[in-house]
C-alpha positions as CSV (number, residue, x, y, z in Angstrom):
1,M,58.9,-45.0,-63.8
2,K,56.8,-45.1,-60.6
3,T,56.1,-41.4,-60.7
4,K,55.0,-41.3,-64.3
5,I,52.7,-44.4,-63.9
6,T,51.2,-43.1,-60.7
7,Y,50.5,-39.7,-62.3
8,L,48.8,-41.4,-65.3
9,I,46.8,-43.7,-63.1
10,L,45.5,-40.8,-60.9
11,L,44.7,-38.8,-63.9
12,Y,42.7,-41.7,-65.3
13,L,40.8,-42.2,-62.0
14,G,40.1,-38.5,-62.0
15,I,38.4,-38.8,-65.4
16,L,36.3,-41.7,-64.0
17,F,35.1,-40.0,-60.8
18,I,35.5,-36.2,-61.1
19,P,33.5,-34.0,-63.6
20,Q,35.8,-32.5,-66.2
21,F,35.4,-29.4,-68.3
22,T,37.7,-30.9,-71.0
23,N,36.7,-33.7,-73.4
24,A,36.8,-36.9,-71.4
25,Q,37.4,-39.1,-74.4
26,D,40.4,-37.0,-75.5
27,E,41.9,-37.2,-72.0
28,K,41.4,-41.0,-71.9
29,E,43.2,-41.4,-75.2
30,K,46.1,-39.3,-73.9
31,V,46.3,-41.5,-70.8
32,E,46.1,-44.7,-72.8
33,E,48.9,-43.4,-75.1
34,G,51.0,-42.6,-72.0
35,I,50.5,-46.0,-70.4
36,T,51.4,-47.6,-73.7
37,D,54.7,-45.7,-73.6
38,E,55.4,-46.9,-70.1
39,L,54.4,-50.5,-70.5
40,G,55.5,-51.1,-74.0
41,V,53.2,-52.6,-76.6
42,V,49.9,-53.6,-75.0
43,T,46.5,-54.3,-76.4
44,D,43.4,-52.3,-76.0
45,R,41.9,-55.2,-74.1
46,F,44.8,-55.1,-71.7
47,Q,44.3,-51.4,-71.0
48,E,40.6,-51.9,-70.6
49,H,41.1,-54.7,-68.0
50,F,44.0,-52.9,-66.2
51,F,42.2,-49.6,-65.8
52,E,39.0,-51.4,-64.7
53,A,41.2,-53.0,-62.0
54,L,42.4,-49.6,-60.9
55,K,38.8,-48.3,-60.8
56,Q,37.6,-51.3,-58.7
57,K,40.5,-50.9,-56.3
58,G,39.6,-47.2,-56.0
59,I,36.2,-48.1,-54.7
60,E,37.5,-50.9,-52.6
61,N,36.1,-53.8,-54.7
62,Y,39.4,-55.7,-54.4
63,D,38.0,-59.1,-55.5
64,R,36.8,-57.5,-58.7
65,A,40.0,-55.7,-59.2
66,L,41.9,-59.0,-59.0
67,K,39.6,-60.6,-61.6
68,S,40.3,-57.7,-64.0
69,L,44.0,-58.0,-63.3
70,D,43.9,-61.8,-64.1
71,K,42.3,-60.9,-67.5
72,A,45.0,-58.2,-68.0
73,A,47.7,-60.8,-67.3
74,E,46.2,-63.1,-69.9
75,E,46.7,-60.3,-72.5
76,S,50.2,-59.3,-71.4
77,P,51.7,-61.7,-68.8
78,N,55.1,-60.0,-68.6
79,E,54.0,-56.6,-67.3
80,V,55.5,-56.1,-63.8
81,V,52.8,-53.5,-62.9
82,I,50.1,-56.2,-63.0
83,Y,51.7,-58.3,-60.2
84,N,52.5,-55.2,-58.1
85,E,48.8,-54.3,-58.3
86,M,47.8,-57.9,-57.5
87,A,50.0,-57.9,-54.4
88,K,48.4,-54.6,-53.3
89,N,44.9,-55.9,-53.7
90,Y,45.7,-59.2,-51.9
91,G,47.2,-57.1,-49.1
92,Y,44.0,-55.0,-48.8
93,L,42.1,-58.4,-48.5
94,K,44.7,-59.5,-45.9
95,Q,45.5,-62.5,-48.0
96,W,49.1,-62.1,-47.0
97,D,50.5,-65.3,-48.6
98,K,49.3,-64.3,-52.0
99,A,50.5,-60.7,-51.5
100,E,53.9,-62.0,-50.7
101,E,53.9,-64.3,-53.7
102,N,53.1,-61.5,-56.0
103,Y,55.7,-59.1,-54.5
104,N,58.3,-61.7,-54.9
105,K,57.3,-62.2,-58.6
106,V,57.7,-58.4,-59.1
107,L,61.3,-58.7,-57.6
108,Q,62.0,-61.6,-60.0
109,M,61.0,-59.5,-62.9
110,E,62.6,-56.3,-61.7
111,P,65.2,-57.0,-59.0
112,G,65.7,-54.3,-56.3
113,K,62.4,-52.6,-56.9
114,P,61.9,-50.5,-53.7
115,E,58.1,-50.5,-54.0
116,A,58.1,-54.3,-53.8
117,Y,60.3,-54.3,-50.7
118,E,57.9,-51.8,-49.1
119,G,55.0,-54.1,-49.9
120,L,56.8,-57.1,-48.4
121,Y,57.7,-55.1,-45.3
122,D,54.0,-54.4,-44.9
123,V,53.2,-58.1,-45.3
124,Y,55.8,-59.3,-42.8
125,Y,54.9,-56.7,-40.3
126,N,51.2,-57.5,-40.4
127,T,51.9,-61.2,-40.0
128,N,54.4,-60.6,-37.2
129,D,57.2,-62.2,-39.2
130,Y,59.8,-59.7,-37.9
131,L,62.9,-61.7,-38.9
132,K,61.8,-61.6,-42.6
133,A,60.9,-57.9,-42.1
134,I,64.4,-57.2,-40.9
135,D,65.9,-58.6,-44.1
136,V,63.5,-56.5,-46.2
137,V,64.1,-53.3,-44.2
138,K,67.9,-53.6,-44.6
139,K,67.3,-53.5,-48.4
140,L,65.1,-50.4,-48.0
141,I,67.6,-48.4,-46.0
142,P,69.8,-47.5,-49.0
143,F,66.7,-45.9,-50.6
144,D,65.5,-44.2,-47.4
145,K,67.6,-43.8,-44.2
146,E,64.4,-43.3,-42.1
147,Y,64.0,-47.1,-42.2
148,K,66.8,-47.3,-39.7
149,E,64.3,-46.4,-37.0
150,D,62.1,-49.3,-38.3
151,L,65.0,-51.6,-38.1
152,A,65.7,-50.6,-34.5
153,N,62.1,-51.3,-33.7
154,L,62.3,-54.7,-35.3
155,Y,65.4,-55.5,-33.3
156,E,63.5,-54.6,-30.2
157,R,60.6,-56.9,-31.2
158,T,62.9,-59.8,-31.9
159,E,64.8,-59.2,-28.5
160,Q,68.0,-58.3,-30.2
161,Y,68.5,-55.5,-27.7
162,D,72.2,-54.9,-28.2
163,K,71.7,-54.3,-31.9
164,A,68.7,-52.1,-31.3
165,L,70.7,-49.9,-28.8
166,Q,73.7,-49.7,-31.0
167,L,71.5,-48.5,-33.9
168,L,69.7,-46.0,-31.7
169,D,73.0,-44.6,-30.6
170,E,74.1,-44.2,-34.2
171,L,70.8,-42.4,-35.1
172,D,71.1,-40.1,-32.0
173,Q,74.6,-39.1,-33.0
174,E,73.6,-38.6,-36.6
175,L,70.2,-36.9,-36.1
176,G,70.0,-35.9,-32.5
177,N,67.4,-37.3,-30.0
178,N,63.7,-37.6,-30.6
179,D,60.8,-38.8,-28.6
180,Y,60.2,-42.0,-30.6
181,R,63.8,-43.2,-30.1
182,N,63.8,-42.3,-26.4
183,Q,60.6,-44.3,-25.9
184,L,62.0,-47.2,-27.8
185,R,65.1,-47.1,-25.7
186,Q,63.0,-47.0,-22.5
187,Q,61.0,-50.1,-23.7
188,I,64.3,-52.0,-24.3
189,Y,65.5,-51.1,-20.8
190,S,62.2,-52.3,-19.4
191,K,62.3,-55.7,-21.2
192,S,66.0,-56.5,-21.0
193,D,67.4,-58.3,-18.0
194,D,70.9,-57.0,-18.6
195,T,70.5,-53.9,-16.5
196,G,74.3,-53.6,-15.9
197,S,75.0,-53.2,-19.6
198,Q,72.1,-50.7,-19.9
199,I,73.5,-48.6,-17.1
200,S,77.0,-48.7,-18.6
201,D,75.5,-47.7,-22.0
202,L,73.8,-44.7,-20.5
203,E,76.8,-43.6,-18.5
204,Q,78.9,-43.7,-21.7
205,R,76.2,-41.7,-23.5
206,I,76.1,-39.1,-20.7
207,N,79.9,-38.7,-20.8
208,R,79.8,-38.4,-24.5
209,T,76.8,-35.9,-24.7
210,P,76.0,-34.6,-21.3
211,A,73.5,-32.1,-22.7
212,N,71.0,-34.9,-23.5
213,E,68.6,-34.8,-20.6
214,Q,66.7,-37.9,-21.6
215,D,69.8,-40.1,-21.0
216,F,69.9,-38.8,-17.4
217,L,66.2,-39.6,-17.0
218,N,66.6,-43.1,-18.4
219,L,69.5,-43.7,-16.0
220,I,67.4,-42.4,-13.1
221,Y,64.7,-44.8,-14.2
222,L,67.0,-47.8,-14.2
223,Y,68.5,-47.0,-10.8
224,S,65.0,-46.6,-9.4
225,E,63.9,-50.0,-10.9
226,Q,66.9,-51.5,-9.0
227,N,65.8,-49.7,-5.8
228,N,69.2,-47.9,-5.9
229,K,67.7,-44.7,-4.6
230,E,71.0,-43.0,-3.8
231,A,72.4,-43.5,-7.3
232,A,69.1,-42.3,-8.8
233,F,69.1,-39.2,-6.6
234,A,72.8,-38.5,-7.4
235,T,72.1,-38.7,-11.1
236,A,69.2,-36.2,-10.8
237,K,71.4,-33.8,-8.9
238,K,74.2,-34.3,-11.5
239,L,71.7,-33.3,-14.2
240,I,70.9,-30.1,-12.4
241,E,74.7,-29.4,-12.1
242,V,75.2,-30.0,-15.9
243,N,72.0,-28.1,-16.8
244,P,70.9,-25.8,-14.0
245,G,67.9,-24.8,-16.0
246,S,66.6,-28.3,-16.5
247,H,62.9,-28.8,-15.7
248,L,62.9,-32.5,-16.5
249,A,65.3,-33.2,-13.6
250,H,62.7,-32.1,-11.2
251,L,60.4,-34.9,-12.3
252,A,62.8,-37.1,-10.4
253,L,63.9,-34.7,-7.7
254,Y,60.4,-33.9,-6.2
255,K,59.8,-37.6,-5.5
256,F,63.2,-38.1,-3.8
257,Y,62.6,-35.0,-1.7
258,L,59.1,-36.2,-0.7
259,D,60.4,-39.6,0.3
260,D,63.3,-38.0,2.4
261,G,60.9,-35.6,4.2
262,K,62.4,-32.6,2.5
263,T,59.0,-31.1,1.7
264,A,60.2,-27.5,1.1
265,E,62.6,-28.8,-1.6
266,A,59.8,-31.0,-3.0
267,I,57.4,-28.1,-3.3
268,T,60.1,-26.0,-5.1
269,S,60.6,-28.8,-7.6
270,M,56.9,-29.2,-8.1
271,K,56.4,-25.4,-8.8
272,K,59.1,-25.7,-11.5
273,I,57.3,-28.7,-13.0
274,F,53.9,-27.0,-13.1
275,A,55.4,-23.8,-14.6
276,S,57.3,-25.7,-17.3
277,D,56.2,-25.8,-21.0
278,E,58.6,-28.8,-21.5
279,I,56.7,-31.2,-19.3
280,D,53.4,-32.6,-20.5
281,E,50.1,-32.6,-18.7
282,E,50.2,-36.3,-18.0
283,N,53.4,-36.0,-16.0
284,K,52.2,-32.9,-14.2
285,F,49.1,-34.8,-13.2
286,R,51.2,-37.7,-11.9
287,V,53.2,-35.3,-9.8
288,L,50.1,-33.6,-8.3
289,N,48.6,-37.0,-7.6
290,D,51.7,-38.1,-5.8
291,F,51.5,-35.0,-3.6
292,L,47.9,-35.6,-3.0
293,L,48.8,-39.1,-1.6
294,F,51.5,-37.5,0.5
295,V,49.1,-34.9,2.0
296,N,46.7,-37.7,2.7
297,E,49.3,-39.1,5.1
298,N,50.5,-35.6,6.2
299,P,47.5,-33.3,6.4
300,A,49.6,-30.4,7.8
301,F,50.5,-29.7,4.1
302,E,46.9,-29.2,2.9
303,K,47.5,-25.5,2.3
304,N,50.5,-26.4,0.0
305,L,48.2,-28.8,-1.8
306,E,45.8,-26.0,-2.6
307,E,48.7,-24.0,-3.9
308,M,49.9,-26.8,-6.1
309,V,46.3,-27.4,-7.4
310,S,46.1,-23.7,-8.3
311,L,49.3,-23.8,-10.2
312,F,48.3,-27.0,-12.0
313,S,44.8,-25.8,-12.9
314,R,46.1,-22.6,-14.6
315,E,47.6,-24.8,-17.4
316,S,45.5,-27.9,-17.3
317,N,42.2,-29.0,-18.7
318,N,42.4,-32.4,-16.9
319,S,39.2,-32.8,-14.9
320,Q,40.5,-36.0,-13.3
321,V,42.7,-34.2,-10.9
322,F,39.6,-32.3,-9.5
323,V,37.7,-35.5,-9.2
324,N,40.6,-37.0,-7.2
325,L,40.8,-33.9,-5.0
326,G,37.0,-33.7,-4.5
327,N,36.9,-37.4,-3.5
328,Y,39.9,-36.8,-1.2
329,Y,38.1,-34.1,0.7
330,L,34.8,-35.9,0.6
331,E,36.3,-38.9,2.3
332,K,37.6,-36.6,5.0
333,E,34.1,-35.1,5.4
334,M,35.4,-31.8,4.2
335,K,32.4,-31.2,1.9
336,T,33.0,-27.5,1.3
337,E,36.4,-28.2,-0.2
338,A,35.1,-31.2,-2.0
339,L,32.4,-29.1,-3.8
340,Q,34.9,-26.5,-4.6
341,Y,37.0,-29.0,-6.5
342,F,34.1,-30.7,-8.2
343,E,32.9,-27.3,-9.5
344,L,36.4,-26.5,-10.7
345,G,36.5,-29.8,-12.5
346,L,33.3,-28.9,-14.3
347,K,34.9,-25.7,-15.6
348,S,37.5,-27.8,-17.4
349,K,35.2,-30.6,-18.4
350,S,31.5,-29.9,-18.3
351,G,30.5,-33.2,-19.8
352,D,31.9,-35.5,-17.0
353,F,28.8,-37.2,-15.5
354,N,30.5,-38.2,-12.3
355,L,31.7,-34.7,-11.7
356,I,28.1,-33.4,-12.4
357,K,26.6,-36.0,-10.0
358,N,29.0,-35.3,-7.2
359,A,28.7,-31.5,-7.5
360,L,24.9,-31.7,-7.6
361,L,24.6,-33.9,-4.6
362,L,26.7,-31.5,-2.6
363,Q,24.9,-28.4,-3.9
364,I,21.6,-29.9,-2.7
365,D,23.3,-30.8,0.6
366,F,24.4,-27.2,1.0
367,E,20.9,-26.0,-0.1
368,K,22.4,-24.2,-3.1
369,F,19.2,-24.9,-5.0
370,K,19.6,-22.2,-7.7
371,E,23.0,-23.5,-8.7
372,A,21.7,-27.1,-8.6
373,E,18.7,-26.3,-10.8
374,E,21.0,-24.6,-13.3
375,L,23.6,-27.3,-13.4
376,S,21.0,-30.2,-13.6
377,K,19.1,-28.4,-16.3
378,S,22.1,-27.7,-18.5
379,S,23.4,-31.3,-17.9
380,L,20.1,-32.8,-19.2
381,D,21.1,-31.4,-22.6
382,L,24.1,-33.7,-22.5
383,F,22.5,-36.7,-20.6
384,P,18.7,-36.5,-21.4
385,S,18.0,-40.1,-20.2
386,Q,19.7,-39.9,-16.8
387,P,16.9,-40.2,-14.2
388,L,19.2,-38.8,-11.4
389,L,19.4,-35.4,-13.1
390,Y,15.6,-35.2,-13.3
391,L,15.3,-36.2,-9.6
392,L,17.8,-33.5,-8.5
393,N,16.3,-30.9,-10.8
394,G,12.9,-31.7,-9.3
395,V,14.3,-31.4,-5.7
396,A,16.0,-28.0,-6.6
397,N,12.8,-26.6,-8.2
398,L,10.6,-27.8,-5.3
399,N,12.8,-25.9,-2.9
400,L,12.7,-22.9,-5.1
401,E,8.9,-23.1,-5.0
402,N,8.7,-24.0,-8.7
403,T,6.3,-26.8,-7.9
404,S,4.8,-27.2,-11.4
405,R,8.3,-27.4,-12.9
406,A,9.4,-29.8,-10.2
407,K,6.4,-32.1,-10.8
408,S,7.0,-32.2,-14.6
409,M,10.7,-33.1,-14.1
410,L,10.0,-35.8,-11.6
411,E,7.3,-37.4,-13.7
412,T,9.6,-37.4,-16.8
413,G,12.4,-38.8,-14.8
414,L,10.3,-41.8,-13.7
415,D,9.9,-42.8,-17.3
416,F,13.6,-43.2,-17.6
417,L,14.1,-45.1,-14.4
418,I,14.9,-48.8,-14.7
419,D,15.2,-51.3,-11.8
420,D,16.5,-48.9,-9.1
421,P,14.1,-49.1,-6.1
422,K,16.1,-46.7,-4.0
423,M,15.9,-43.9,-6.5
424,E,12.3,-44.8,-7.3
425,R,11.5,-44.3,-3.6
426,D,13.1,-40.9,-3.7
427,F,11.0,-39.9,-6.7
428,Y,7.8,-40.9,-4.9
429,L,8.8,-39.0,-1.7
430,Q,9.5,-35.8,-3.7
431,L,6.2,-36.1,-5.6
432,S,4.4,-36.7,-2.3
433,K,5.9,-33.4,-1.0
434,I,4.8,-31.5,-4.2
435,Y,1.1,-32.7,-3.9
436,E,1.2,-31.9,-0.2
437,K,2.2,-28.3,-1.1
438,E,-0.6,-28.2,-3.7
439,G,-3.1,-29.3,-1.0
440,N,-3.8,-32.6,-2.9
441,T,-3.8,-34.8,0.2
442,S,-5.0,-38.0,-1.5
443,K,-2.2,-37.8,-4.2
444,S,0.4,-37.0,-1.5
445,T,-0.7,-40.0,0.5
446,E,-0.7,-42.2,-2.6
447,Y,2.9,-41.5,-3.4
448,L,4.0,-41.7,0.2
449,N,2.5,-45.2,0.4
450,K,4.3,-46.2,-2.9
451,A,7.5,-45.1,-1.2
452,K,6.8,-47.2,1.9
453,Q,5.9,-50.3,-0.1
454,L,9.3,-50.1,-1.8
455,V,11.0,-49.9,1.6
456,E,9.1,-53.0,2.8
457,K,10.0,-54.9,-0.3
458,N,13.7,-54.2,0.0
């Protein structure tokens, strides 16, 4: 019944909103005949009000749709489709009580109707009434087994962790693992205080299906949360024994090796991580960041850091790693290396303003004026109201002897400057230099005095 009514409704809406090459009146009559077959004996006025309601719902005039449905109900009060439509419109208006009332009316008129249960599930989920949602979802599972995942999620939300884990186990055995269920299991482990039961559950799962890497990772996570480093390390090594080709195991092993001072083994694990297609960029970034922190305390391994960055950057478009590395070297006063990583970052994300700023300041510092002029000019296309870019472009052009261009950029940049005395002073100093080059001593002195006045005020 649902399929036929839906088809007829969509067809009617198509007549209303899409130009047709056939006779629209003939098509309307066919639809009306079809809806009459579905609904039984209904009046022309009923059809007029009902289809007007569908039209108004289609253009999101839900209040008007409800008014038309009320009129349709006056004509034929026993048509279940009216109350189903009312419930939907009340749902769109987030009037959940009225939506629930109408879905329940549908179920009174047509017990067991899955569309009504779906609507009630939406109502209860949006109102955070998860206990009622559980009852409804149980009634939907016979129609669609995929609702079992929803039920597991609801058990987690209502802190019925044992039931959730049991259902997840059933689904894993039936369908195999998937990311959603793995993440849900991880959430349950994080929230539940019964760590012993969780560990026991995972150990049983590993004994039953040792090929499931995610169970090993979850167990490693739980042991790490308990600060049971030895058990976590042993679990990671067991995973390698069971699956020598596992890349995921190295997400745990590299950290243990670093903490134990086994740097060579850690580097081997990290190489496997960065070369793996199974491990996402976020986890790779976390690994590289951990190694960066390690090198910060152990500078003897800076060459290894460069190698890891090279491996990471081949696969990654994540500019943040280059920001972190650039800042790391900048803090160590290693400006050449810092600029190298800021420029690498710009290759993967040219629209990152902080990367642009850091790279430009170092390019000016190293007197790489041509590169600074090009970078600041192209960056102004992305950030046309950033006064710093005009200032640095002016500095670069001034040093490239493009005084006219430099003056124009500096004067434009001043128009965008708001309440930044330090930068304003820098603009005046650069303009003073330009006028001095042009031999305009009075103008040069004027801007120099403006810069001095700002120093005295601050």
